C-alpha positions as CSV (number, residue, x, y, z in Angstrom):
1,M,-0.3,-29.2,-5.9
2,P,-2.0,-26.4,-7.9
3,S,0.3,-23.8,-9.4
4,Y,-1.9,-20.9,-8.2
5,R,-3.3,-20.3,-4.7
6,I,-6.0,-17.6,-4.4
7,I,-6.2,-15.9,-1.0
8,V,-9.6,-14.2,-0.7
9,N,-10.5,-11.7,2.0
10,P,-14.3,-12.1,2.2
11,T,-14.8,-8.9,4.1
12,S,-12.8,-6.6,1.7
13,G,-14.7,-3.9,-0.1
14,R,-17.6,-4.1,2.4
15,G,-18.1,-7.7,1.6
16,T,-17.3,-7.5,-2.1
17,G,-14.5,-10.1,-1.7
18,G,-16.8,-12.8,-0.5
19,K,-19.4,-12.1,-3.2
20,S,-16.7,-12.3,-5.9
21,I,-15.7,-15.9,-5.1
22,P,-18.1,-17.6,-7.7
23,A,-16.9,-15.2,-10.4
24,I,-13.3,-15.7,-9.7
25,E,-13.7,-19.5,-9.7
26,G,-15.7,-19.5,-12.9
27,L,-13.2,-17.2,-14.8
28,L,-10.1,-19.1,-13.7
29,Q,-11.7,-22.5,-14.4
30,Q,-12.7,-21.3,-17.9
31,A,-9.1,-20.2,-18.5
32,G,-7.8,-23.7,-17.5
33,F,-6.0,-22.6,-14.4
34,E,-4.7,-25.1,-11.8
35,F,-5.6,-23.3,-8.6
36,D,-7.1,-23.7,-5.2
37,M,-8.7,-21.1,-3.0
38,V,-8.6,-20.2,0.7
39,Q,-10.3,-17.5,2.7
40,T,-8.9,-15.3,5.5
41,E,-10.5,-15.5,8.9
42,R,-8.7,-12.9,10.9
43,P,-6.1,-10.1,10.7
44,W,-2.6,-11.3,9.7
45,H,-4.1,-14.6,8.5
46,A,-3.2,-13.9,4.9
47,V,0.4,-13.7,5.9
48,E,0.3,-17.2,7.3
49,L,-1.6,-18.5,4.2
50,A,0.9,-16.9,1.8
51,E,3.8,-18.5,3.7
52,R,2.1,-21.8,3.6
53,A,1.4,-21.5,-0.1
54,V,5.1,-21.0,-0.8
55,A,5.9,-24.0,1.4
56,D,3.4,-26.1,-0.6
57,G,5.2,-25.2,-3.8
58,C,2.7,-22.8,-5.3
59,Q,4.2,-20.7,-8.1
60,V,1.8,-17.8,-7.8
61,V,-0.1,-16.5,-4.8
62,V,-3.0,-14.2,-5.6
63,A,-4.4,-11.7,-3.2
64,A,-8.1,-11.2,-3.8
65,G,-9.1,-8.2,-1.7
66,G,-7.9,-4.6,-1.2
67,D,-4.7,-3.0,-0.1
68,G,-4.7,-4.7,3.3
69,T,-5.0,-8.1,1.8
70,A,-2.3,-7.4,-0.7
71,N,0.0,-6.1,2.1
72,E,-0.5,-9.2,4.1
73,V,0.2,-11.5,1.2
74,L,3.3,-9.5,0.3
75,N,4.5,-9.9,3.9
76,G,3.9,-13.6,3.7
77,L,5.9,-13.9,0.5
78,M,8.7,-11.8,1.8
79,R,8.9,-13.8,5.1
80,A,8.9,-17.0,3.1
81,R,11.9,-15.6,1.1
82,Q,13.7,-14.8,4.3
83,S,13.1,-18.1,5.9
84,G,13.4,-20.2,2.8
85,G,16.8,-19.0,1.5
86,G,15.3,-16.8,-1.2
87,R,12.6,-19.1,-2.5
88,T,9.2,-17.4,-3.0
89,A,6.3,-17.2,-5.4
90,A,5.1,-14.4,-7.7
91,L,2.3,-12.1,-6.5
92,G,-0.9,-11.7,-8.4
93,L,-3.8,-9.3,-7.5
94,I,-7.6,-9.3,-8.0
95,S,-8.7,-5.9,-6.7
96,V,-12.0,-6.0,-4.9
97,G,-11.2,-3.6,-2.0
98,R,-11.8,0.0,-1.4
99,G,-8.7,1.9,-2.4
100,N,-6.7,-0.6,-4.5
101,D,-3.7,1.7,-4.5
102,F,-1.0,-0.9,-4.7
103,A,-2.8,-2.6,-7.5
104,H,-2.9,0.8,-9.3
105,G,0.8,0.9,-9.0
106,I,1.3,-2.3,-10.9
107,H,-1.4,-1.5,-13.4
108,V,-4.1,-3.9,-12.2
109,P,-7.5,-2.2,-12.6
110,P,-10.3,-2.9,-10.0
111,G,-12.7,-5.7,-10.6
112,V,-12.7,-9.5,-10.9
113,E,-12.8,-9.7,-14.7
114,A,-9.8,-7.3,-15.1
115,G,-7.8,-9.1,-12.4
116,C,-8.4,-12.6,-13.9
117,R,-7.6,-11.3,-17.4
118,I,-4.2,-10.0,-16.2
119,L,-3.5,-13.3,-14.5
120,V,-4.2,-15.1,-17.7
121,E,-2.0,-12.7,-19.7
122,D,0.8,-13.4,-17.2
123,R,3.1,-10.4,-17.8
124,R,5.6,-10.2,-15.0
125,T,8.1,-7.7,-13.6
126,A,10.2,-7.3,-10.4
127,I,9.4,-4.5,-8.0
128,D,11.0,-2.9,-5.0
129,V,9.6,-3.6,-1.6
130,G,9.7,-1.3,1.4
131,R,10.4,-2.2,5.0
132,V,9.3,-0.1,8.0
133,A,10.2,-0.6,11.6
134,G,8.6,1.1,14.5
135,G,5.2,1.5,16.2
136,L,3.3,-1.8,16.4
137,H,6.0,-3.4,14.3
138,P,9.4,-2.7,16.0
139,E,10.7,-5.9,14.3
140,G,9.7,-4.5,10.9
141,R,6.9,-4.9,8.4
142,F,7.0,-4.9,4.6
143,F,5.0,-2.7,2.3
144,G,4.4,-2.4,-1.4
145,N,2.8,1.0,-1.9
146,G,3.6,3.4,0.8
147,V,3.9,4.6,4.4
148,G,1.8,7.6,5.4
149,I,2.7,9.6,8.6
150,G,0.4,12.4,9.9
151,F,-2.5,13.8,7.9
152,D,-2.8,11.0,5.4
153,A,-2.7,8.4,8.1
154,V,-5.5,10.1,10.0
155,V,-7.5,10.3,6.7
156,G,-7.3,6.5,6.4
157,F,-8.4,6.0,10.0
158,E,-11.4,8.3,9.5
159,A,-12.3,6.7,6.1
160,L,-12.8,3.4,7.9
161,K,-15.5,5.0,10.0
162,L,-17.6,6.1,7.0
163,R,-19.5,2.9,6.6
164,P,-22.0,4.1,4.0
165,L,-19.2,5.2,1.7
166,S,-16.4,3.2,0.0
167,G,-13.4,3.8,-2.3
168,Y,-12.2,7.3,-3.2
169,P,-15.4,9.1,-2.0
170,S,-14.8,7.8,1.5
171,Y,-11.2,9.1,1.5
172,L,-12.2,12.5,0.1
173,V,-14.8,13.0,2.8
174,A,-12.4,11.8,5.4
175,A,-9.7,14.2,4.1
176,L,-12.1,17.1,4.5
177,K,-13.0,15.9,8.0
178,T,-9.4,15.5,9.0
179,I,-8.7,19.2,8.2
180,F,-10.6,19.9,11.4
181,L,-9.4,16.9,13.4
182,Y,-5.6,16.9,12.7
183,F,-4.2,20.4,12.5
184,R,-1.4,20.7,15.0
185,A,1.6,19.2,13.2
186,P,4.3,17.5,15.2
187,K,7.9,18.8,15.0
188,V,9.9,16.1,13.3
189,R,13.4,15.3,12.2
190,V,13.5,13.6,8.8
191,E,16.8,11.9,7.9
192,M,17.3,11.0,4.2
193,D,20.2,10.1,1.9
194,A,20.7,13.7,0.8
195,G,20.6,15.2,4.3
196,D,18.3,16.0,7.3
197,M,15.3,18.3,7.7
198,T,13.6,19.5,10.8
199,L,10.1,20.9,10.3
200,D,6.6,21.0,11.7
201,A,5.3,18.3,9.3
202,L,1.6,18.0,8.7
203,M,2.4,14.9,6.5
204,V,5.3,12.7,5.5
205,S,4.4,10.2,2.8
206,T,7.0,7.7,1.8
207,M,5.9,6.2,-1.5
208,N,7.0,3.1,-3.4
209,G,3.9,3.4,-5.6
210,R,2.1,6.5,-6.7
211,R,-1.3,6.8,-5.1
212,L,-3.1,6.7,-1.8
213,G,-6.8,6.8,-0.8
214,G,-8.0,5.7,-4.2
215,G,-7.2,9.1,-5.9
216,F,-4.6,11.1,-4.1
217,H,-1.5,11.1,-6.3
218,M,1.2,11.5,-3.7
219,A,4.1,10.5,-6.0
220,P,3.0,11.1,-9.6
221,Q,6.5,10.1,-10.9
222,G,6.9,7.1,-8.6
223,D,8.5,4.0,-10.0
224,M,8.3,0.7,-8.2
225,S,11.5,-0.5,-9.7
226,D,13.9,2.4,-9.4
227,G,15.4,1.5,-6.0
228,L,14.2,4.7,-4.4
229,F,11.2,6.0,-2.4
230,D,9.4,9.2,-3.5
231,V,8.9,11.2,-0.4
232,C,6.3,14.0,-0.1
233,L,6.5,16.3,3.0
234,V,4.0,19.0,3.8
235,E,4.7,21.7,6.3
236,Q,2.2,23.0,8.8
237,V,-0.1,25.3,6.8
238,S,-3.4,27.0,7.4
239,R,-6.7,25.1,7.1
240,A,-7.5,27.1,4.0
241,R,-4.2,26.1,2.5
242,V,-4.9,22.4,3.2
243,F,-8.2,22.8,1.2
244,A,-6.3,24.1,-1.7
245,L,-3.6,21.5,-1.5
246,I,-6.1,18.6,-1.5
247,S,-7.1,19.6,-5.1
248,H,-3.4,19.6,-6.1
249,F,-3.0,16.1,-4.7
250,T,-6.0,14.8,-6.6
251,R,-4.3,16.0,-9.8
252,G,-0.8,15.2,-8.8
253,T,0.3,18.8,-9.2
254,Q,1.6,19.5,-5.6
255,A,5.3,19.6,-6.5
256,G,6.5,23.2,-6.3
257,Q,3.5,24.4,-4.2
258,A,4.4,26.4,-1.1
259,G,4.9,24.2,1.9
260,V,5.4,21.0,-0.1
261,H,8.7,19.3,-0.4
262,M,9.4,16.3,-2.7
263,A,12.5,14.1,-2.4
264,R,13.9,10.7,-3.3
265,T,15.8,8.4,-1.0
266,A,16.6,4.8,-0.4
267,A,16.3,5.1,3.4
268,L,14.3,7.4,5.7
269,R,14.1,7.9,9.4
270,V,11.3,10.1,10.9
271,T,11.6,11.1,14.6
272,A,9.0,13.1,16.5
273,L,10.8,15.9,18.5
274,S,7.4,17.0,19.8
275,G,4.0,15.5,19.3
276,V,3.4,12.0,18.0
277,L,3.3,10.1,14.7
278,P,0.1,8.4,13.5
279,A,1.1,6.2,10.7
280,H,-0.1,3.4,8.3
281,A,1.6,1.1,5.9
282,D,-0.5,0.3,2.8
283,G,-3.5,1.4,4.8
284,E,-2.7,-0.9,7.7
285,T,-2.2,0.8,11.1
286,L,1.5,1.1,12.2
287,C,0.8,3.3,15.2
288,V,-1.4,6.1,16.4
289,D,1.1,7.7,18.8
290,G,4.5,6.6,17.6
291,T,7.7,8.6,18.0
292,R,10.1,7.0,15.5
293,L,9.8,5.1,12.2
294,E,12.6,3.9,9.9
295,M,12.1,2.9,6.3
296,Q,14.3,1.3,3.7
297,I,13.9,0.2,0.1
298,L,14.7,-3.4,-0.9
299,P,15.4,-3.2,-4.7
300,R,13.5,-5.6,-7.0
301,Q,12.6,-8.1,-4.4
302,L,9.3,-9.5,-5.6
303,E,8.0,-10.7,-8.9
304,V,4.4,-9.5,-9.6
305,I,1.9,-10.1,-12.4
306,T,1.3,-6.7,-13.9
307,G,-1.1,-5.2,-16.3
308,Y,1.6,-3.0,-17.7
309,R,2.0,-4.0,-21.4
310,G,5.5,-2.6,-21.5
311,A,6.8,-5.2,-19.0
312,A,9.2,-7.9,-20.0
């Protein structure tokens, strides 16, 4: 059985995933890799393929796609760990999607050549994994990068509709559009390790990584191996103030701005006291009208192949 299994989402990046297959095969063959390749055919298929890869004895499972593909493969590896008594494989990434935010968090640049080069270099580290329960996943779903509730979730939903655009430009346009679509913030209770908050929350971003939407730095100091989420909460503010805050988020300078709260916690519960909670996990829809979400960090659960040269 090959040591590496490459799971390709052919529709990722507006079809970039499928077009990348010959290049991926050529570069890995040139590097002398023992691998095979499978393609996803439907939502959640990558979860099943990743679980099967672990059962087949693969040592590394590579997600070739975007954040959604990476999230599904991560879920498959974590489910294999749960059902197999802790046995799993390392996660590798070839980033050919739109946002590639999880890949950014583990220092894997976009593109086939960069992704294959990092696989060849084979630097590894263990990262934390988040788990969220609620919405469409009352039983729980794992995530690697972050859960967005409110404004940033709606931005993701709107970005998917902007077919001519991709990557960061689509999220930026969607963010500007969302200012006029999503303005009445729900009243929420946020329960964290250090205490509870009740506020009209335009946005609650629970980050394991650092970035969302290809260029919005929600948690500039985020560390995927510190056992804590970095949480960014934004109160109800005026539309003009949202415009100003967007520029801060693109630079990662929002901490200390009026209406912005930053916190760190190992567990988080968000309950809508009025209104509803649109939410995503790693860009994948959790709910559009949820009322309660619970998140917890699982420290150093998964070995990943990273581009960070300081890794052990």
